[in-house]
N, C-alpha and C positions, 0 to 999 in steps of 0.2 A: 639112647644108648650112650650113657656117660663113660667116656674114657677116664680112667683114674690114674694111670701111669703109662709111661713108655720107658722101656728098659732094654737097652742094647738092640733096638729095632723091634722088640715085642710090644704090641699094644695090649694093655691089660684093661679090661672094661667089665661093666655090668650091662646086661640088657635091661631095658626099662620095665619089662614085665616079669622080672625074676621071681623066684620062689625059694623057699628054704630047702636044704641047708644053705648057709651063706657060701657063696662061691663066686669066682671070677673066671672070665674067659681070657685066654691068651691067644692072640693072632699074630702070625708072622708069615709073610710071603705066601698067602693063600691057605695056610694051614691053621688049624685051631684045636686047642685042647682046653679043658676047664679044670679048675682046682677047687674042691670042696674043702671048706675050713670047718672042722668038727670041734665044737666047744662043749665041754661038760663041766658043770660047777664053776663056770666063769673062766676056765682055763683051756688053752689049746690042747686038744687031745690028739688030733691027727689031721693030716692033709692028704686028701685022696685025689689023685689025678684021674680024670675021666675022659673018655672019648666024647666028641660032640657028633651027634647023628648027622650023617650026610656030609661030614667034613673030614679031610685028611688030618691026622694028628700032627702036632709039632714034631719036627725032626728031633732025633735023640739029643743032640748037643743043645739045641734051643729049648727042648723040654727040660733038660737039667738046669739051664739058666732060669727058666720060668719057675720051676719048683724051688730052687734056692731063693729066688726073689720072694715067693709067697711065704716061705718059712721065715724069712727075715722080717717081712712087713705084715705078717698076719694080723697083729694087733691093730695097726693102722687101717688095714683093709676092713676089718670088722667094724671099726668106728665109722669108716666111710659108708659101709652098708647101712648102719643105723642112721647116720645123718641123712642119707638119700631116701631109703625106703620107709623108715619109721618117722623121722622128724621132717621129711620133705624139704631138706636143705639142698641148695646147689653145691656141687662139689667140683673142684678144679683138677685138671690133669697135671701131674708132676712128672717132669722128665728126669730120668736118672741114667747117667752115662757111664758111671764107674761100676765095674764088675764087683758083685758081692762075693766075698771069700768065705 
């Protein structure tokens, strides 16, 4: 379960047995949501926020921070997905403490 980012207390990660579409999970204070990153023709088309079965979703303000983060870092997240799941490289966790505007 590689953690790829921490952002304002939100842990953003992949599960080791993930599947497409490319997505990340955001966890905060026992709640969890996921963000699917939809790519078409090599370009970001959409980010879909989804519920995680059996988990309470992120609280609204935290969910807004999570979505803003994913929108801002989508390209890097896609690259980390490729590195980890396709190229089998290790990835490190980056801590970001400044709010994205």
